[in-house]
N, C-alpha and C positions, 0 to 999 in steps of 0.2 A: 177622405177622398170625396170630391164633389160628386153628387148624384146626377145621373142623366136627366135631361129635360125631355118631355114627351116627343118633341120634334127631333130629338137625337136618336130615338128608337129606330132600329133597322126597319121595322114594319111601317114606319111613317112613310117610306117611299111607296108602299103599296096603298095605304089607307088614308094618309094625312094630307096629301097634296090635292090641288084643284086642277086636274086635267082629265082627259078622256079615259085613260087607263084606270086611274083611281076611282073614277065614277063607276066603271065596270066592276072593280074589286068590291067597292062598298055595296053596290046593288046586288051582287051575288051573295054577300053576307046577309043582306036583308032578305033575299030569297030563301036562305036557310033558316029564317025565323029569328035572327039576332037583331037587336036594336043597335043603332050606330054607337050609342054610349057603351055598349058591351065591349066593343073592340077598338074604337078609335082613341088614340092617345094612351093605350094601355099596353104593357108588355104582352106580346103574343108568344105563348109557350108551346113549343112543339113537343108532344109526348110520343116518343119513339117506342112503339109497342111491338114486342116480338111474340105476342100471343099467337097460338095456333092450336087447332084441334089435334095436331100430330106432335105437340110439344107438351107432354104431361108435366114437365117441370114448371110450365108457365100457364097452366090451366086457369089460375086465379088472376091473371093479368087483365082480363076483361073488367073484373071488379076493381082491381087496384088502379087501373087507369081512371075510373070514375072517382076513386078516392083522391087521387092526385088532382084531378080537376076541381074537386071540392076545395082543396087547399089553395089552388091558383085563384079561383073565384074569390075566396075569402080575403086573399091578399091584394085583390084589385087587378089581377091579370086576366088574360083571355086564353083559355086552353084549347088547343086543337090536337086531336089524336091522329098520328101518322103511322100506319102499320108498316112493319119492316120484316125482312127475311128472318124467320124464326131460328134458323140454323139448328135443326133438331138433332140432338146427339143420338137419340135412340133409333131413328128411322132413316136418316139421310145416308146414302151410300155413294161412293165407297167409304167416305168419311165426312163428318161435318167440318173438319178442318179445311177441306177443299173450298168451303163456302164462307169461312171467317172473313176473308178479304172482300167478298161480295157484300156482306153486311156492312163492313167498314165503308166501302165506297157508297153504298146506298144511304147510310146514315149521313155521311158528309153531303151528298147531293140533295137529300131531302131537306136538310137544314139550309143549304145554300140557295136552292131554287125556290123555296117558299118563304113567306113573310114571317120567319121565326126570329124572335129576339133572344130566346133561351131554350134549352132542351132539358127534358127529363127523360132519362134512359131507363127503360124497363127490361132487365135481363138477369140472367143467373146461370142458366145451363151453359156448360163449359165454354163454348166459343162466343157466346153473346156478350159477356163482359168485355173481353178484349176487342171484339169487332165493333161494338157500340162506342167504346172509348177511343179507339183509333180514329173512327169517323168524326167523333165529337171534337177531339183534339185538333184534327185538321180543319174542321169548320171554323174553329176559333170563337164559337159562341159560348156564353156562360152555360155550363152543363152540370147536372147532378144526377147521381145514379140511384135507382131503386133496386136493391138486390131481391131476387125471387125468394130467397130463404130456403133452408133445408126442409125436406119432408119429415114426417114423424118417423121414429125408429121402427124397424121391422120386427115382426114376431112370427115364430113358427115353432109349434110344439113346445112352448115355454122357453124357447131360446131367442135371444135378441139377434136380429139379423141386420147387417149393414149392406147398403147398396154396393154392388160390384164385388166387394171383398169376399162376401159369403157366397156369391155366385161362383167365383173362381174356386173357392175352397171346396164347396160341396160338389161342384162338377167334377173336380179331381177325384173325390171320393166315389162318385157315381161311376166314373171310368175305371176306378180300381175295384169296383164291385162291393164297396162298403156301405152304400145306401141303395135303395131300390128305385126303379123308375117311378113308382107310385109316390114314394116319399119326395123325390125330386119334383114331380108334378105338383104335389100338394104345397110345396114351398112357393110356387108362383103367386099364390094369393096373399102371402104374408110379407113379402119383401118390400113392397111399395104400397104404403097404406094411406097416403094423402098426396095432394098436389105439392109441388116443391121439388127442389133439386136433390141429388144424392146426399144422404145424411152422414156419410163417412167424410173423412178429411180428404176428399178427392179434388178433382180439378175445379168443380163448381164452387165448393167451399173455399178453396185456395184463392181463386180469382176474385170472389166477392170480398174476401178479407184483404187481398192486395189492393183492390180499388179503394177500400176504406182507408188503408194505410197510406195510399197515395194522396188521400185528401178529398175524395169525390163522393162520399156518402155522409149522411148525418151520423153523429157518433153512435156506435153500437149497432147500426142498421144491418151490417152484413151477417150477423149471427142470429137474428130473430127468426125462429121457425116460421115457415110459410103459413101454417094454420093457426098461429098464435094471434090473439086479438091485438097485440102490440104492432103487428105487421101493417094492418090498414091504417092505424094511427100514424105510423111512421110515413106511410105513403102520403097522407094528407099534410103532415108537417113538411115533407119534401116539396109538395106543391106550393106551400106558402113560401118556403125559403128561396125557390128559384126565381120568384118575382123580385124579391129583394136583391138577389144576385145580379139580375139584369140592370136594375137601377144603379147598383154599385159597379157595374161593368167588371164583375169578377170572372174572368175568362180562364180557360185551362192554362193558358200561357202564364197567368199570374200565380198558378198553383204548382205547376210541374217544374221542379228544379232537380239538380243532382241529389239534394238532400231528401226530397220527397220520394224520388225513385229508389234511393237506397232504403228508405223506410219500407217501401213495398217489398223489396227483395228481402230485407231483414225479417219482416213479418212472415214471409213465405218460408224462410229457412227455420225460424223458431217454431213454426206451426208444423213442420215436417210435411210441407205442402207438395203438390203434384209437380212432377218434372215438366208437365205441360206449361207451367207458369214461365219457364225460361224463354221459349220463343215468343210467348204472348207479351211478356214485359219488355223484352228487347224491342219488339215492334211498336208497342205503345210509347216507350221512351224516345225512340228515334223519330216518331211523328212530332215530338215536341223539341227535337234538336238535342236530346241527351243521348250520347253515344254509349249506351250500355252494352257490355260484352260479357262473354263467358267468364273471363278472368275476374270481373267484378263480383259475379255471383259466387265464385269459389272463395274469394277473399272474405266476403260478408258471411258466408256459411261457416267459415272457420273461426269466426269471432263470436258467434251467438249460440247459446245452447238451445236444444230442442226441448220445449217445455209444454207442448200440447200432447197429452196422453190419449190419443185418439186412433181408432182404426183408420187406415190399414197399418199404421206404424206399430200399434201395440194394443193390448187390452180389449176391453169390452165397450169403451165409451164412444159415443157418437155425438153429432153436432147438437142434438137436443140437450145432451148433458153439458156440452160446452156453453150453451146459452144459460142454463141454470147455474153454472159455476161462475158466471159473471160476464160471459160473452166477450165480444171483440174489444170493448173498452178495457175490461179487466186484463185481458191478455196483453194488449198493447201497453198498458200501464206496468204490467209485470216486466216487460222487456224495455222499459222506457230508457234505461241507461245506454241502450244500443241504438236509439232512434235520434234523428234530428228533430228535437222538440220545437224548433222554431218554424218548421215547415207549415205553411198556411193550408187551411182546408176550406170546404164550401161554407162552413159556418162563418167565415171571416176572421176566425180566431186561429191560433196555432194548434197543432195536434197535441202539443203538451198541455194546453189549456183544456182541450176537448176530453182528454183522458184523466185529468187530475182527479184524484180521490176515488177512482173506480176500484172496487174491491173484488178479490177472488173469494168466492164462497165455498169452493170445493178444491182443495189443493191436491186431490188425487186425479183431477182432470186437467187443471192448469197448474203445473208443477212449480215448486219453488226453484229459484235460479241455482241454488246449491244442491238440488236433487233432480237434475234434468233426466229426460229419457236417454239422451246422449249429450256429450259435452260440446259437440258441434251441431250445426244445422243439419237438416235431413238430406241435403243433396250435395253431390260432389261432381266436379268437372274433371274429365280425364283427357289427356293428349298423348300422342305417341305415333308410332309408325302406322298403326291401323286407323287412327283418327287425327290426322294432322291439324284439322280445324276444330277438333273437340268432340267429345261425347259426354253424356251425363249418366249418373246412376243415383238412385234413391237409396242411400245407405241405410236409412232408418227402416226400410221395408225389406232389407236383404238379410240373408243368413251370414252372420259375422265370419264364419269359418271360410266362406267363399270370397271374401273381399280381397284376399291375396291368393291367386289361383293360376295355375298353368295347366292347360289341357288341350286335347286334340279337337279340331273343328269337325262338327257334323253339319254340312252345309245344305241349306234349302234355297234354291234359286229364286223362288217367289212363294207367295202364300199358297197358291194352288199345288205346288210341289210339296209344301209342308203338309197340307191336308191329305195328299195322296200317300205319302210315305211315313208320316209320323208314327203310326201304330203298326207298321210292318214289323213282324217278329224278327226279321233278318236285318233291321236297321242296326248298323255298327255303332252302338251307343253304350256308354258306361256312365256311372255317376260322375266321373271326372271329365266327361266330354263337355265341350262348349257348343251349344246350339246356335247356329248362325242363320239369319234370315236376310236375304237380299231383296232389292226391288220394293222397298217399303218407305222410301223417303219422300220429300216434297214432290219430286217429279215421278219417281218410280211407282208410288202408290196408285194413282196420283193423290196428293194431298196429305201424305205422311200419316196413314191410318194408325189406329191404336192396336197394332199387331205385335208390339214389342214384348208383351208378356207371353212368350211362346208357350203353348201348353206342353207339358212334359210327355215324353213317349209313354204309351200305356205300360210297356214292360218295366219302365222305371217306377211308375206309380205302384204297380203290383208288387214291386220289390221293396216298397216302403219309402222310396225317394220322394221328397216333397219340394226340393229346390235344386236348381242347377244354374250355372252361369249361362245366360242367354244374351245374345248380341245382335243388334240390327240397326238400321237407319230409320226405323219406325219410332213412333211414340208409344206410350202405353197409358191406359186409363189411370187417372189419379187414384182410383179405388183399388188398383192392383198392388201386388206385392211380389217379392222375389228378387233374386240377384240378376237384374235385367239392365244391361248396358244399352243405352238408347241414343237416338239423335246423332249417330255416327256421321261425321262430316269430313270431307265431301261424301255425299251419298253414292251408293253403288251405281245408280242409273247414269250418273255423269262421269263415271270412271274413277271414283275414289278407290283407295286401297281395298275397301270392303268388296268391291267387284271382283277382285283377283284372288280372294280366299278360296282354297280348295279343301276337300275332305282330308283330314289327317294333319293339316297344318297346325302347329302349336301356337296357341294364343295365350298371352300372359296378361292377367289383370292384376294391378297393384294399386288399390284405392289409396292407401296411405301415401304412396309415392306419386299419386295422380297420373298413373301411366296405363296405357292400353297399347300393347305391341303385338304385331304379327312376327313370329320368329322364323322368318324366311329370308335368306340372304338376298342382297340387292341385285345380284346378277340374275337370279331366278325371277325376281319381281320385274326386272326389265324385260325378260322374255315374255312374261305374262302380259305386261302392258302392250307390247308390240302385237300380241295376238288378240287382244281384246277389241271387240266391235260394239258400238253403242246399240242399245235395244231399238227396235223399230218403233216409230211414233204411232200411238194408237188413236189419238184424238186430232181431228183436222179442222174442227169448227167449234163455235159456241164458247161458253164460259171457260170450259176446261182447256181449250186451245189457248185462249188469252192468258189464263193462269200459267200454263206451262211455258209460255214465251217470256214470262216476267217474274216468276216466283224466285225468291232468294233462298239460300240454304238455311238449314236449321240454326246455325250459329249466328245468322244475320236476322232471324225473326220470322222467316217465311212470309214476309210482306211482298207486295208487288212493287217492282222497282219504280214505276211511275207514280206510285202513291207515297213513297217515302219522302222524308225531308220536310222542310218548313217554307218552301217557296210559296209566296202568297198567290191566291187565286182571286181574280177580280170579282167584285160583286156583279150580279147579273144586271144587264141593261134592261130597263123597263120602258118600252116604247109603245 
């Protein structure tokens, strides 16, 4: 393909013409201490940085941005750092998912309104990979992703700890009285030992891998631990590569196809990845005009085996072990027969070429295809009278005996109701009960919080119960485990069947049959629908109001309707 000429660069409109505005643009760069030769006629690379002092996953991004700049300078480009919303998983309430679309919109507008020729996207914590990618796809500029990488494995009293997974595990033991408050407190200092994302196979690890499988990172980048010296080297190489991508005009539209989207979904399934990947990948694909739906997830899940032996799906292994076992390249090469090997990546080559020859060094971590953790991928999609538009379950993290189950509902109208009544000794709950949470979807949360791994009632824990069927329109952390049915659509807040469930109603879960049904006759359901009234609106202004007016349901990706699709946006006028 012919390479761009300097006058064809997008930034030429700002810096390369001879008029009053360009005079002002150049003079301000001189004001910043740059020589005209530094920026004129060179690709301007926007480094979209989600660093924040309230984002421990991204603490190292101040340094990584400088390392990206080093690569951009070496390749003859001009780097400019643009801070963006960090979408902090740990601290933003009610949920970081409420702000994923804000990051997507900010990324797109930062790129569009500034003299950027290409983008380097610095993200990793759960909502930043999809948010950055959604914005970059819609901007249409050559873009490459720098994954934050997982933190080091946790350690407590000689035990290996994994983010999230062991929090839920040991908190249940605390509530059951099996560990002391002092032991629980002591664990705080050992579970997160470095900068970087969760080191279990949670949402962060899933989404970084999915972005690589989609073709938007350097080969193997998604699995490098944040504290490993290979990570800054990868950042510099990424800076070099984006300059060449600009000259080649290698845009997201040239990379995203049905095949590359299928690769991202297939990798997620074989990884036993987070259920959160489903709305994220749907939203990303639809920004590129690929109409990904729940049925496609289920079809791909049923054809690929789960070969990543990582928590929370099984065993003791964490992302650090995954890297030492060969990392993302070896994993993708292991499942190469299930991938579209012709799909292009940011390297300019095919993904098949990128992963060729990658070896697995530890087959107890990345399993052989004939000895998988389970014969199908880790996620399943359910439909039925309780979820007409679909629901999802992470089968790899569930108790197999509960994957076909019928039990009476114990209903919580919202999370406040759950907190108030969950440990009431008089709660009418047995091990066969189905715990149901309402008002936790995209609008009900708002933002579809990670409330879907409902804690078990204290009296069940004390009786030795460690899993029950749990059902909601919420999401759950990718580090979570248990028989949790999630993303029920339509959600209860908009009057989906979930809104009409009452205590004692029988609910039937049949994962093999891909069914989720409320066993209440239609005449009774009609009476309940007639009596149902929508909840009162709580937000009348600001971002949340805009979000509530435009957010789609879980099966559609939870994007904002006015951001979906591929309609072109004109380049900004410069007068």
